[in-house]
C-alpha positions in Angstrom: 119.8 92.3 97.8 116.8 92.5 100.1 113.6 93.3 98.2 110.3 94.0 99.9 107.1 93.7 97.8 104.0 95.6 98.8 100.7 94.6 97.1 97.3 94.2 98.8 96.6 91.2 96.5 100.1 89.8 96.2 101.6 88.8 93.8 99.3 90.8 91.5 101.5 92.5 88.9 104.6 90.9 90.5 103.4 87.4 89.6 106.5 86.8 87.4 109.0 89.3 88.7 109.0 88.3 92.3 109.7 84.6 91.7 112.4 85.4 89.2 114.2 87.8 91.6 114.0 85.1 94.3 115.5 82.5 91.9 118.3 84.9 91.1 119.3 84.7 94.8 117.7 87.9 96.2 116.0 87.8 99.6 112.4 88.5 98.7 109.7 89.3 101.2 106.1 90.4 100.6 103.7 92.2 102.9 100.1 91.6 101.9 96.5 91.5 103.0 95.8 88.5 100.9 97.0 85.7 103.3 96.1 85.0 106.9 99.2 83.0 107.8 102.9 83.5 106.9 103.9 81.3 104.0 106.5 80.9 101.3 105.5 81.2 97.6 108.0 80.4 94.9 110.9 81.5 97.0 109.2 84.7 98.4 108.4 84.9 102.1 104.8 86.2 102.3 103.9 87.9 105.5 100.3 88.9 106.4 99.0 92.0 108.1 95.5 93.2 108.7 93.6 96.5 108.6 91.8 97.2 111.9 88.1 97.9 112.1 87.4 101.6 112.5 84.4 103.3 113.9 82.4 105.3 111.4 83.1 109.0 111.2 81.8 111.9 109.3 83.9 112.6 106.2 83.6 114.9 103.2 82.6 112.5 100.3 85.6 113.5 98.2 87.8 112.3 101.0 86.3 108.8 101.5 88.6 107.3 98.9 91.8 108.8 100.5 90.6 107.9 104.0 90.5 104.2 103.0 94.0 104.4 101.5 95.2 106.2 104.7 93.8 103.5 106.8 95.7 100.8 104.8 98.8 102.9 104.8 98.8 103.1 108.6 98.2 99.4 108.9 101.1 98.6 106.6 103.3 101.1 108.4 102.7 99.3 111.7 103.5 95.9 110.1 106.7 97.4 108.6 107.7 98.6 112.0 107.2 95.1 113.3 109.6 93.8 110.6 112.1 96.5 111.4 112.0 95.6 115.1 113.0 92.0 114.1 116.0 93.4 112.3 114.7 93.4 108.7 115.8 96.3 106.5 115.1 96.1 102.7 117.4 97.6 100.1 114.6 98.0 97.6 110.8 98.3 98.1 108.6 97.5 95.1 105.1 98.7 95.7 101.8 99.1 94.0 100.7 102.3 95.6 97.1 102.2 94.4 95.6 101.2 97.7 97.8 103.4 99.9 99.8 100.7 101.7 103.2 102.2 100.8 102.5 105.7 102.0 104.7 105.6 105.0 107.3 102.9 104.3 110.2 105.2 103.8 109.4 106.6 107.3 110.3 103.2 108.5 113.3 102.6 106.1 114.4 106.0 104.9 117.5 104.5 103.1 115.5 102.0 101.0 114.9 102.7 97.3 111.2 102.8 96.5 110.0 101.7 93.0 106.3 102.4 92.3 104.0 100.5 89.9 102.4 103.4 88.1 99.0 102.0 87.0 97.1 105.3 86.4 96.9 108.9 87.3 93.4 110.2 87.4 92.8 112.9 84.8 89.7 115.0 85.1 89.2 116.0 81.4 87.7 114.3 78.4 88.1 111.5 77.4 89.2 110.2 80.8 86.0 111.7 82.3 82.6 111.6 80.6 83.9 109.6 77.6 80.5 107.8 77.4 77.6 110.3 77.1 75.2 107.5 78.2 76.7 107.5 81.7 77.5 111.2 82.5 78.9 112.4 85.8 76.2 112.8 88.4 77.5 116.3 89.1 79.4 117.6 86.0 80.8 120.7 87.7 82.0 118.9 90.8 83.2 115.6 89.3 86.6 117.0 88.0 87.3 118.3 91.5 86.5 114.9 93.1 88.7 113.2 90.5 91.6 115.5 91.3 91.3 114.6 95.0 91.7 111.0 94.1 95.3 111.8 93.2 96.2 112.7 96.7 97.6 109.2 97.1 99.6 109.4 93.9 101.0 112.8 94.8 102.2 111.8 98.2 103.9 108.8 96.7 105.8 111.1 94.2 107.6 112.7 97.1 109.0 109.3 98.2 109.3 107.2 95.1 112.6 107.1 93.3 111.4 105.5 90.1 108.2 104.2 88.5 107.3 101.5 86.1 104.1 101.4 83.9 102.8 98.7 81.6 101.8 100.9 78.7 102.7 104.4 77.3 99.0 105.4 77.6 99.1 104.7 81.4 102.5 106.3 81.9 101.5 109.4 80.0 98.6 110.1 82.4 101.2 111.0 85.1 102.4 114.6 85.5 105.6 115.6 83.7 107.9 115.8 86.8 107.2 112.2 87.8 106.6 110.9 84.2 110.3 111.4 83.6 111.1 108.8 86.2 108.7 106.1 84.8 110.0 103.2 82.7 107.5 101.7 80.3 107.4 97.9 80.6 104.5 95.6 80.4 104.1 92.9 83.0 104.6 90.4 80.2 102.7 87.9 78.2 104.0 84.3 78.3 103.8 83.6 74.5 105.0 80.1 75.0 101.7 79.4 76.9 99.4 81.9 75.1 99.9 80.6 71.6 98.0 79.3 68.6 96.8 75.7 68.9 95.2 74.4 65.7 93.9 71.3 67.5 92.4 73.2 70.5 89.0 71.9 71.8 86.6 73.7 74.1 83.6 72.0 75.8 80.7 74.4 76.3 77.4 73.4 77.9 74.7 73.6 75.3 77.1 73.7 72.4 79.2 70.5 72.8 82.8 70.4 71.7 84.0 73.6 69.8 87.1 73.7 67.6 88.6 76.1 65.1 86.3 74.6 62.5 83.4 76.4 64.3 82.4 80.0 63.8 83.3 81.3 67.2 83.1 85.0 68.3 84.6 85.8 71.7 84.2 88.7 74.1 86.1 88.8 77.4 86.0 91.1 80.5 86.9 90.6 84.1 83.4 91.9 84.8 80.7 92.7 82.2 80.3 96.4 82.5 80.1 99.6 80.3 83.8 100.6 81.0 84.8 97.6 78.9 82.1 98.1 76.2 79.8 95.3 77.3 76.7 97.5 76.5 78.0 98.2 73.0 78.6 94.6 72.3 75.3 93.4 73.6 73.4 95.9 71.5 75.2 94.6 68.4 74.1 91.0 69.2 70.7 91.0 67.6 72.0 92.0 64.2 75.1 89.9 64.5 73.1 86.7 65.3 70.8 87.4 62.4 73.6 87.9 59.9 75.7 84.9 61.2 73.2 82.0 61.7 76.0 79.5 62.3 78.0 81.6 64.8 78.3 81.0 68.5 79.1 83.9 70.8 81.1 83.1 73.9 81.1 85.8 76.6 83.5 85.6 79.6 83.2 87.8 82.7 81.7 88.2 86.1 78.6 90.0 87.3 80.4 92.6 89.5 81.9 96.0 88.9 85.6 96.5 88.4 85.5 100.1 87.1 83.1 102.9 86.8 79.7 103.4 88.2 77.7 100.7 89.9 74.3 99.6 88.4 71.0 100.5 90.1 70.6 98.7 93.4 69.9 95.0 93.2 70.8 94.8 89.5 73.9 93.9 87.5 75.1 95.5 84.2 75.2 92.0 82.7 71.4 91.4 83.3 70.4 95.0 82.5 71.8 94.7 78.9 70.5 91.1 78.5 67.1 92.4 79.3 67.4 95.3 76.9 68.2 93.1 73.8 66.6 89.8 74.6 63.3 90.7 73.1 65.0 91.4 69.7 66.6 87.9 69.5 64.7 84.7 68.6 65.0 81.8 71.0 66.9 79.7 68.6 69.5 82.5 68.1 69.7 83.2 71.8 70.7 79.5 72.3 73.9 80.3 70.4 75.0 82.9 73.1 76.9 81.4 75.9 77.8 83.3 79.1 80.7 81.4 80.7 81.2 83.5 83.8 84.8 83.6 85.1 86.8 80.6 83.9 90.2 79.0 84.8 93.2 80.2 82.8 93.8 77.1 80.8 90.1 77.1 79.7 90.4 80.8 78.9 93.4 80.1 76.6 91.5 77.3 74.8 88.7 79.8 74.3 91.0 82.2 72.6 92.6 79.4 70.6 89.3 78.4 69.1 88.1 82.0 68.5 87.6 83.0 64.9 87.0 86.7 65.8 87.8 88.2 69.2 86.1 91.5 70.1 87.7 94.0 72.6 86.2 97.3 73.7 87.3 99.7 76.4 87.0 103.2 77.5 90.3 105.2 77.5 91.7 103.3 80.5 94.1 100.5 81.5 94.6 98.0 78.6 93.4 94.5 79.5 95.9 91.6 79.5 93.2 89.6 77.7 93.6 91.6 74.5 97.4 90.9 74.4 96.7 87.2 75.2 94.2 87.0 72.4 96.8 88.5 70.0 99.4 86.1 71.2 97.0 83.2 70.3 96.7 84.7 66.8 93.1 85.6 67.2 91.7 88.1 64.6 90.8 91.2 66.6 88.0 93.7 66.1 88.5 96.5 68.7 87.2 99.8 69.7 89.3 102.7 68.5 90.5 104.3 71.7 94.0 105.5 72.7 95.1 102.5 74.8 94.0 100.1 72.1 95.8 102.0 69.3 99.1 101.3 71.2 98.9 97.6 70.0 96.2 97.5 67.3 96.9 99.3 64.0 93.9 99.1 61.7 94.3 96.4 59.1 97.8 95.4 60.3 97.3 93.8 63.7 93.5 94.0 63.9 90.5 96.0 62.8 89.4 99.2 64.6 85.9 100.7 64.8 84.4 103.6 66.6 83.7 102.5 70.2 80.1 103.6 70.0 79.3 102.3 66.5 77.6 99.0 66.9 76.8 98.8 63.2 80.4 99.2 62.2 81.3 96.6 64.8 79.0 94.0 63.3 80.2 94.9 59.8 83.9 94.3 60.7 83.1 91.1 62.5 81.2 89.7 59.6 83.9 90.8 57.1 86.5 89.0 59.0 84.4 85.9 59.5 84.1 85.7 55.7 87.8 86.3 55.0 90.1 83.5 56.2 93.2 85.0 54.6 92.7 88.4 56.4 92.1 86.5 59.7 95.4 84.6 59.2 97.4 87.7 58.3 96.0 89.8 61.1 96.4 87.0 63.7 100.0 86.3 62.7 100.9 90.0 62.8 99.3 90.4 66.2 101.3 87.6 67.7 104.5 88.9 66.1 103.9 92.3 67.7 103.2 90.8 71.2 106.4 88.7 70.9 108.5 91.7 69.8 107.2 94.1 72.5 105.5 92.2 75.3 107.0 88.8 75.5 107.5 87.8 79.2 110.7 85.9 78.9 112.7 87.8 76.2 111.5 91.4 76.6 109.5 92.2 79.8 111.2 90.3 82.6 114.7 91.3 81.5 113.6 95.0 81.3 112.0 94.8 84.7 115.1 93.2 86.2 117.3 96.0 84.7 114.8 98.5 86.2 115.2 96.9 89.7 119.0 96.9 89.4 119.1 100.5 88.3 116.7 101.5 91.1 119.0 99.8 93.6 122.1 101.5 92.3 120.7 105.0 91.8 
């Protein structure tokens, strides 16, 4: 079977699926903006294309988002026509439509079966919009209209897509009913053979030396440190947490940019804004126990989770982070914000502890309670890993389900 992957940052969510399909003997090709020269990656032929520069033009601000997707869709369409001219015709196209690349691919190959990675449909009501009263919409009356316009790309794909796949029920359920019926729920997969507990794990941290499971380590991980992932809530809890836990070290992972939500005021970062807000409440000797590690390699990230005594995870009602499931796979004891995507994997006092997203006092109380209760940490961590292995294990659950989905897509 000829399978074409479309992802602006390939492999992205196809990191495991594409190589597996290639090893199974399928002819796999990827079109992507990520590379400059054609190459082969784990059996997948990766072909670059580029987006041409366009002269600036006047647009309604609600259309800027779709205009960018349309530009990418046209560029990918032209690259696809080039492949067709060389005799290439895929049986199946697997596309992440979020950036618009796959908008016109069935105009090139009308017989191909199109499977869409359904990450999120933008909903304009609470709690998807204005969940956090601290950061309200700049134009409350107009914002729902702008959000609806962001779904132009999704809706145009619905007309062409034969089936969808979504990593969590929360994400799948954001999609409208007519297309929701065509979505299979399957996480991308957690490699629980790699993300696993390691009693002898050691982590070198500048200013702290070698940390192990014998140390009182509290971890907090985001791709970028920003309000969408509860960074502000965690930082405001730090002064009390450090006072109550004089031996604890807090390890914070994440970049200074913005992945989701509003950008900070010009010239600033959310990271520094909330450091500045709380720093005056924290003594120098306590602040020395807070370590910002930035973005770190995956093996170091896993060691961090393996030495963690309590792992804190906060998110708006949004896409669930892989890092939470990886922490669970490492048997970390989780304290998490009680939002819908989190409740899909964390049941209070079974696989972790849940607190109100905005309640910093409750957050500190639960962290401290777990730090003082080794047996509770052990039970929660083991139950968390068991759940990930039963529902989200890469090798035994997710990849087999994804391959069945691809086969069903091809046969339909």
